[in-house]
C-alpha positions in Angstrom: 0.0 0.0 0.0 1.4 3.4 -1.0 0.4 6.6 0.7 0.4 10.3 -0.3 0.0 12.8 2.5 -0.5 16.5 1.8 -0.3 19.1 4.6 -1.7 22.4 3.3 -1.0 25.8 4.9 -4.3 27.8 4.5 -4.7 31.5 4.3 -6.5 33.1 7.3 -10.3 32.8 6.8 -10.1 30.1 4.1 -10.8 27.1 6.1 -14.5 26.8 5.1 -13.7 27.4 1.5 -11.0 24.8 1.6 -13.2 22.1 3.2 -16.0 22.8 0.7 -13.5 22.5 -2.2 -12.3 19.1 -0.9 -15.8 17.7 -0.3 -17.4 19.1 -3.5 -14.6 19.0 -6.0 -11.7 16.7 -4.9 -13.6 13.7 -3.6 -16.0 13.4 -6.5 -13.2 14.0 -9.1 -11.1 11.1 -7.8 -14.0 8.7 -7.2 -13.4 5.6 -9.3 -9.7 6.2 -9.8 -7.9 2.9 -10.6 -5.7 1.7 -7.8 -7.1 4.3 -5.3 -8.0 2.5 -2.0 -9.1 5.4 0.3 -9.2 9.1 0.6 -9.7 11.3 3.7 -9.3 14.9 4.8 -9.0 16.3 8.3 -8.9 19.9 9.7 -6.1 20.2 12.3 -6.4 24.0 12.9 -7.7 27.3 11.5 -5.0 27.3 8.8 -3.9 23.7 8.7 -5.2 20.3 7.5 -4.2 16.9 6.4 -5.2 15.2 3.2 -4.3 11.5 2.8 -4.8 9.0 0.1 -3.8 5.3 -0.2 -3.1 3.5 -3.4 -2.4 -0.1 -4.4 1.1 0.9 -5.5 3.5 3.7 -6.2 2.7 3.3 -9.9 -1.1 3.8 -9.2 -0.3 7.1 -7.4 2.1 8.3 -10.2 -0.6 7.6 -12.8 -2.8 10.4 -11.4 0.0 12.8 -10.6 -1.1 15.2 -13.4 -4.6 15.3 -12.0 -3.3 15.9 -8.5 -1.2 18.8 -9.7 -4.3 20.3 -11.4 -6.2 20.1 -8.2 -3.4 21.8 -6.3 -3.3 24.6 -8.9 -7.0 25.2 -8.4 -6.5 25.3 -4.6 -3.5 27.7 -4.8 -5.6 30.8 -4.1 -6.5 29.3 -0.7 -3.0 28.6 0.3 -0.6 30.7 2.3 2.4 28.6 1.0 2.9 25.5 -1.1 1.7 22.4 0.7 4.1 19.9 2.3 3.8 16.5 0.6 5.1 13.1 1.8 4.9 9.9 -0.1 5.9 6.3 0.5 5.1 2.7 0.9 3.6 1.6 4.2 6.2 0.3 6.7 3.9 -0.2 9.7 0.3 -0.3 10.5 -2.8 -2.3 11.2 -6.6 -2.2 10.9 -8.2 -2.4 14.3 -11.9 -2.1 13.3 -13.6 -3.6 10.2 -14.7 -0.8 7.9 -16.7 -1.9 4.9 -16.4 -0.2 1.5 -18.3 3.1 1.4 -19.0 3.0 5.1 -19.1 6.3 7.0 -18.2 6.8 10.6 -16.9 9.6 12.8 -13.1 9.6 13.0 -10.4 11.7 14.7 -6.9 11.8 13.3 -3.5 12.1 14.9 -0.5 12.4 12.6 3.1 12.8 13.7 6.0 14.0 11.6 9.7 13.9 12.6 13.1 13.7 11.0 14.5 10.3 11.9 18.2 10.0 12.8 17.9 6.3 11.9 14.7 5.0 10.2 15.3 1.5 11.4 15.5 2.7 15.0 12.2 4.6 14.5 10.5 1.5 13.0 11.8 -0.6 15.9 10.3 1.9 18.3 7.0 1.8 16.6 6.9 -2.0 16.7 8.3 -2.5 20.2 7.0 0.4 22.2 4.0 2.0 20.3 2.2 -1.1 18.9 1.6 -2.6 22.4 -0.1 0.6 23.4 -2.3 0.5 20.3 -3.2 -3.1 21.0 -4.7 -2.3 24.4 -6.4 0.9 23.4 -10.1 1.4 23.0 -11.6 3.2 20.1 -8.7 2.8 17.7 -9.6 2.4 14.0 -6.4 2.1 12.0 -2.7 3.0 12.2 0.1 3.4 9.7 3.5 4.9 8.9 5.7 5.7 6.0 9.2 7.0 5.5 9.9 9.7 2.9 13.7 10.0 2.9 14.6 10.7 6.5 11.1 12.0 7.3 9.0 9.6 9.5 5.3 10.0 9.3 3.0 8.0 11.5 -0.7 8.2 12.1 -3.7 6.8 14.0 -7.4 7.2 13.5 -9.8 7.0 16.5 -13.5 6.9 17.2 -13.3 10.2 19.1 -10.8 12.8 20.5 -11.5 11.4 24.0 -10.3 7.9 22.9 -7.2 9.4 21.3 -6.3 11.5 24.4 -6.2 8.4 26.6 -3.7 6.8 24.3 -1.6 9.9 23.6 -0.7 10.1 27.3 0.7 6.6 27.2 2.4 7.2 23.8 4.1 10.3 25.2 5.4 8.3 28.2 6.8 5.7 25.8 8.5 8.5 23.8 9.9 10.1 26.9 11.3 6.8 28.1 13.0 6.3 24.7 14.3 9.9 24.6 12.9 11.7 21.6 16.4 13.2 20.9 17.8 9.7 20.4 15.3 9.0 17.6 14.8 12.4 15.9 16.6 15.5 14.8 14.6 18.2 16.6 11.1 17.7 18.0 8.3 15.9 16.3 5.2 17.7 15.1 1.7 16.3 15.9 -1.3 17.3 13.8 -4.7 16.4 15.3 -8.2 17.0 14.3 -11.6 15.6 13.1 -12.0 13.9 9.7 -14.5 15.9 7.7 -14.5 14.0 4.4 -13.4 10.5 3.4 -14.3 7.5 1.3 -13.2 3.8 1.4 -13.1 2.2 -2.0 -12.4 -1.3 -0.6 -13.2 -3.2 2.6 -10.8 -2.7 5.5 -10.9 -5.7 7.7 -9.8 -6.0 11.3 -6.3 -7.5 11.4 -5.3 -6.3 7.9 -1.9 -4.6 7.6 -1.0 -2.1 5.0 2.7 -2.9 4.9 
């Protein structure tokens, strides 16, 4: 599974326009795209958001690059700066709740970005320290992670902010015990917010892994 993550920087006062653009323009335009498995968008602040799409392969994603660039050009008037884009094959993750194709449910996203000193060490941390916390958490829907060069991007979707908050406290304890400075150059950045648009083009079954 191959992921493309776009982090836009919106102009002040453009949040509502941007969310309408995604729901009314982007989602319908990409519906039925070959190799596209899921799309979702979350608002993480008055001027920030996360757009994420998953494809069967890198080749599937590259096949729609021209269409993606066209959409970004249309959205340029809402942006304060060019969006940050990360892409890569899944290296970690799991589906914790079965989600049938086309199903809709509330979802709350937490996505963390950091510059890894050693991607193998970060992957080991995810598997050894983070995954056990996920396994005992309530309200967790799906997790995942990619590396784009030295950038490490991991995410988790929850039934609610409250469910996420319980787990975040434990995740921070795990990171503190490992020492963030041993894993990352500088501090990690966490983006959190409700999903306002999304679509599943295939069934996601409990226990599936994207890697």
